[in-house]
Structure formats: C-alpha cells, structure tokens
Backbone as CSV, one residue per row, in Angstrom:
resi,resn,N_x,N_y,N_z,CA_x,CA_y,CA_z,C_x,C_y,C_z
1,MET,201.047,125.865,-81.530,201.110,127.132,-81.000,200.857,128.291,-82.095
2,SER,199.958,128.796,-81.733,199.674,129.943,-82.797,199.954,131.398,-82.318
3,GLY,200.169,132.195,-83.378,200.411,133.499,-82.776,202.040,133.649,-82.477
4,LYS,202.371,134.752,-82.122,203.864,135.208,-81.726,204.233,134.618,-80.360
5,ILE,205.098,133.990,-80.222,205.540,133.669,-78.860,206.723,134.452,-78.372
6,THR,206.918,134.688,-77.023,208.025,135.642,-76.577,209.366,135.043,-76.663
7,ARG,210.240,135.990,-76.543,211.708,135.732,-76.400,211.950,134.684,-75.369
8,ASP,211.224,135.007,-74.137,211.456,134.046,-72.938,210.941,132.667,-73.233
9,ILE,209.909,132.542,-73.875,209.368,131.329,-74.052,210.272,130.379,-75.006
10,THR,210.667,131.170,-76.049,211.482,130.363,-77.190,212.631,129.908,-76.498
11,THR,213.389,130.806,-75.581,214.559,130.418,-74.790,214.121,129.183,-74.271
12,HIS,213.000,129.159,-73.254,212.765,128.105,-72.404,212.716,126.827,-73.345
13,LEU,211.885,126.779,-74.437,211.691,125.863,-75.378,212.927,125.160,-76.099
14,PHE,213.919,126.085,-76.176,215.138,125.672,-76.591,215.981,124.528,-75.797
15,LYS,215.658,124.523,-74.552,216.015,123.379,-73.511,215.764,122.104,-74.143
16,TYR,214.662,122.070,-74.644,214.355,120.562,-75.081,215.021,120.396,-76.387
17,VAL,215.976,121.038,-77.241,216.833,120.766,-78.258,217.952,120.195,-77.617
18,LYS,218.284,118.983,-78.225,219.759,118.385,-77.766,220.753,118.789,-78.741
19,ARG,220.476,118.813,-80.000,221.413,118.975,-81.086,220.956,119.667,-82.325
20,VAL,221.878,120.508,-82.985,221.161,121.073,-84.252,222.243,120.918,-85.208
21,ASP,222.104,120.210,-86.631,223.099,119.980,-87.616,222.656,120.673,-88.816
22,ILE,223.403,121.625,-89.008,223.115,122.482,-90.291,224.242,122.141,-91.361
23,THR,223.781,121.773,-92.454,224.540,121.340,-93.490,224.328,122.342,-94.750
24,PHE,225.349,122.988,-95.578,225.070,123.769,-96.430,226.449,124.139,-97.284
25,ASN,226.151,124.426,-98.632,227.347,124.810,-99.317,227.262,126.378,-99.548
26,PRO,228.180,127.143,-99.091,228.158,128.365,-98.885,227.935,129.240,-100.302
27,PHE,228.429,128.403,-101.387,228.296,129.294,-102.768,226.815,128.836,-103.526
28,ASP,226.202,128.263,-102.829,224.693,127.766,-103.355,223.629,128.867,-103.093
29,GLY,222.753,129.279,-103.652,221.832,130.285,-103.513,220.737,129.589,-102.587
30,ARG,220.779,128.350,-102.621,219.644,127.875,-101.893,219.774,127.923,-100.414
31,THR,221.015,128.312,-99.959,221.267,128.135,-98.390,220.885,129.329,-97.610
32,THR,220.172,130.243,-98.196,219.855,131.483,-97.380,219.114,131.219,-95.969
33,SER,218.208,130.273,-96.101,217.503,129.989,-94.722,218.429,129.097,-93.719
34,ALA,219.080,128.216,-94.519,220.155,127.520,-93.369,220.890,128.210,-92.788
35,ARG,221.619,129.477,-93.452,222.559,130.229,-92.887,221.860,131.276,-91.775
36,GLU,220.764,131.589,-92.151,220.048,132.479,-91.123,219.750,131.663,-89.944
37,LEU,219.155,130.526,-90.142,218.877,129.756,-89.032,220.224,129.378,-88.217
38,MET,221.249,129.156,-88.744,222.414,129.000,-88.019,222.829,130.280,-87.304
39,ARG,222.431,131.350,-87.813,222.833,132.662,-87.192,222.049,132.874,-85.955
40,GLN,220.714,132.382,-86.167,219.619,132.474,-85.055,219.851,131.517,-83.729
41,VAL,220.227,130.303,-84.173,220.354,129.266,-83.089,221.535,129.460,-82.273
42,GLN,222.715,130.197,-82.920,223.927,130.500,-82.187,223.766,131.633,-80.986
43,ALA,222.734,132.155,-81.052,222.351,133.232,-79.965,222.742,132.754,-78.547
44,SER,223.624,133.669,-77.988,224.029,133.289,-76.719,223.013,132.782,-75.591
45,ARG,221.640,133.321,-75.768,220.557,133.150,-74.571,220.235,131.698,-74.848
46,PHE,220.466,130.930,-76.082,220.178,129.418,-76.073,221.201,128.668,-75.505
47,LYS,222.287,129.160,-75.564,223.483,128.500,-75.024,223.525,128.602,-73.614
48,LYS,223.228,129.595,-73.257,223.257,129.876,-71.879,221.958,128.995,-70.947
49,ALA,220.661,129.073,-71.618,219.651,128.155,-71.406,219.715,126.805,-71.504
50,ASN,220.686,126.330,-72.097,220.879,124.998,-72.573,222.217,124.706,-72.702
51,PRO,223.332,124.647,-71.765,224.743,124.566,-72.028,225.133,123.158,-72.715
52,LYS,224.286,122.165,-72.656,224.530,120.873,-73.466,224.173,120.927,-74.825
53,LEU,223.437,122.002,-75.378,223.207,122.288,-76.829,224.367,121.988,-77.792
54,VAL,224.371,121.144,-78.714,225.319,121.139,-79.485,225.050,121.560,-80.978
55,ILE,225.687,122.429,-81.355,225.303,122.903,-82.808,226.394,122.663,-83.624
56,GLU,226.197,121.875,-84.653,227.225,121.296,-85.679,226.939,121.975,-86.972
57,THR,228.066,122.612,-87.484,227.836,123.137,-88.675,228.646,122.453,-89.758
58,ASN,228.009,122.044,-90.801,228.786,121.335,-91.935,228.918,122.106,-93.081
59,VAL,230.013,122.743,-93.398,230.142,123.276,-94.814,230.569,122.394,-95.735
60,SER,229.675,122.207,-97.025,229.998,121.205,-98.126,230.454,121.873,-99.000
61,GLY,230.968,121.107,-100.091,231.309,121.741,-101.335,230.492,120.820,-102.398
62,THR,229.419,120.299,-101.838,228.571,119.488,-102.869,227.486,120.360,-103.263
63,VAL,226.779,119.608,-104.301,225.563,120.198,-104.819,224.195,119.825,-104.154
64,ASP,224.415,119.050,-103.049,223.301,118.447,-102.166,222.667,119.754,-101.646
65,PRO,221.340,119.591,-101.544,220.340,120.627,-101.058,220.774,120.788,-99.553
66,PRO,220.446,122.297,-98.992,220.942,122.444,-97.768,219.919,121.628,-96.682
67,ALA,220.587,121.342,-95.658,219.656,120.506,-94.582,220.114,120.943,-93.106
68,VAL,218.772,120.733,-92.483,218.837,121.328,-91.177,218.252,120.162,-90.402
69,LYS,218.787,119.643,-89.122,218.221,118.595,-88.388,218.387,118.936,-86.770
70,PHE,217.070,118.875,-86.236,216.911,118.998,-84.973,216.632,117.818,-83.993
71,GLU,217.726,117.380,-83.018,217.315,116.375,-82.180,217.001,116.784,-80.933
72,PHE,215.899,116.190,-80.273,215.317,116.514,-79.129,215.740,115.810,-77.923
73,VAL,215.293,116.094,-76.702,215.882,115.448,-75.599,215.419,114.075,-75.464
74,ASP,214.026,113.811,-76.027,213.342,112.423,-76.297,213.753,111.600,-77.238
75,GLY,214.739,112.157,-78.075,215.225,111.288,-79.258,214.566,111.408,-80.523
76,ASN,213.512,112.359,-80.426,212.934,112.578,-81.866,213.803,113.513,-82.659
77,ILE,213.761,113.386,-83.913,214.670,114.164,-84.809,213.393,114.591,-85.828
78,LYS,213.842,116.067,-86.040,213.090,116.782,-86.778,213.967,117.131,-88.196
79,THR,213.943,116.950,-89.306,214.793,117.135,-90.465,213.883,117.957,-91.337
80,PHE,214.740,119.167,-92.083,214.277,120.132,-93.071,215.101,119.975,-94.130
81,ASP,214.682,119.981,-95.449,215.306,120.411,-96.451,215.178,121.774,-96.675
82,SER,216.004,122.584,-96.026,215.855,124.140,-95.974,215.723,124.799,-97.048
83,GLN,215.926,124.443,-98.062,215.510,125.353,-99.243,214.097,125.473,-99.451
84,ASN,213.229,124.609,-98.883,211.806,124.927,-99.017,211.184,125.532,-97.955
85,PHE,212.118,126.110,-96.833,211.509,126.776,-95.644,212.410,128.176,-95.581
86,ILE,211.578,129.007,-94.670,212.495,130.078,-94.360,212.822,129.774,-92.766
87,ALA,213.610,130.475,-92.403,214.191,129.950,-91.032,213.291,130.219,-90.054
88,ASN,212.203,131.122,-89.967,211.337,131.425,-88.888,210.249,130.133,-89.090
89,ASP,210.043,129.582,-90.271,209.010,128.616,-90.272,209.689,127.370,-89.641
90,MET,210.953,126.902,-89.845,211.618,125.909,-89.244,211.627,126.044,-87.664
91,LEU,212.025,127.196,-87.293,212.087,127.541,-85.853,210.489,127.305,-85.344
92,GLY,209.546,127.821,-86.071,208.171,127.586,-85.488,207.733,126.116,-85.277
93,GLU,208.256,125.206,-86.307,207.874,123.801,-86.054,208.607,123.373,-84.917
94,VAL,209.896,123.809,-84.713,210.715,123.113,-83.679,210.119,123.468,-82.277
95,TYR,209.481,124.939,-82.218,208.926,125.420,-81.024,207.591,124.603,-80.732
96,ASP,206.814,124.326,-81.659,205.632,123.720,-81.626,205.900,122.323,-80.905
97,PHE,207.033,121.473,-81.582,207.441,120.207,-81.084,207.868,120.414,-79.512
98,ALA,208.632,121.475,-79.249,209.365,121.621,-77.954,208.175,121.905,-77.015
99,ASN,207.230,122.713,-77.429,206.079,123.013,-76.572,205.308,121.656,-76.401
100,SER,205.131,120.738,-77.064,204.399,119.463,-76.831,205.091,118.610,-75.677
101,LEU,206.564,118.792,-75.945,207.344,118.092,-75.040,207.229,118.805,-73.574
102,ASP,207.021,119.978,-73.590,207.115,120.771,-72.285,205.731,120.315,-71.650
103,ILE,204.667,120.203,-72.395,203.441,119.843,-71.728,203.351,118.581,-71.231
104,GLU,204.067,117.501,-72.021,204.351,116.251,-71.360,204.845,116.340,-70.186
105,TYR,206.104,116.932,-70.175,206.957,116.957,-68.892,206.084,117.461,-67.891
106,GLU,205.351,118.657,-68.080,204.640,119.193,-67.056,203.472,118.301,-66.511
107,LEU,202.777,117.502,-67.322,201.633,116.554,-67.071,202.275,115.404,-66.233
108,ALA,203.606,115.052,-66.463,204.247,114.143,-65.895,204.968,114.392,-64.334
109,GLY,204.888,115.590,-64.075,205.374,116.307,-63.072,206.846,116.183,-63.227
110,LYS,207.419,116.266,-64.286,208.795,116.589,-64.498,209.362,117.936,-64.980
111,SER,210.412,118.267,-64.931,211.124,119.464,-65.260,212.299,119.400,-66.244
112,ILE,212.312,119.779,-67.236,213.731,119.980,-68.309,214.826,120.468,-67.477
113,ASP,214.612,121.392,-66.573,215.620,121.826,-65.939,216.301,120.764,-64.810
114,ASP,215.524,119.744,-64.603,216.126,118.429,-63.789,216.873,117.674,-64.610
115,GLN,216.878,117.628,-65.933,217.769,116.812,-66.951,218.976,116.983,-66.860
C-alpha cells in the first residue's frame, strides 16, 4: 500500500490482527517507538472493530531492546526490534500485511467479519 490510508481503512485492517505483544523497559531511551505504538494500538476504535484483539504489554527491567510482535488471524507473526523503527513505520508494515490478507479473503469469497 502506498500513500496515506484513511482511518476507516486502518480500523478495518486491524481486524486481521489477533494479538499485539509489546515489551520494553520504561527507563530505557530506546523505547520511544514501542511506547508510542502501544498508545496508538490501544485506541478504542481498534477494540470496537476487533473485540477479540489481545494487547499484551510487558514492562521489563532488563537491558534487552524493546520488541513488538503482531500475530495475525492466519497465524503469521511480524516481529520488530522497535528501537530501529518509528511507530508509524511498524504500523505501515502491519497494514501492508493486513491488506494482503484482506485481498486474499476477498478473492476467496470470505469476510473477516465472519470469523
């Protein structure tokens, strides 16, 4: 997907996300994007669109780099070392993958709303 996508489309695409795991140390300066991503995915519009969505936040006290993991309805997992990304870049990759799932569902005559 290129260019800007609308709020309605991103809300629809988040239906393909089954689980989000975010791990970070709040005292580590590398966690800015993980914390921003956590704030964005906790938006009520995503929870309304996808009531089965699980968002797990793991606050750690270790020096491990921050990590974000998205699990999709088809079982695929996308993992990010979030210190190397900004939140919008991670979400952009998630939306790209979810869009490909949306196309697959449409071509197969299925709907994510039937899940």
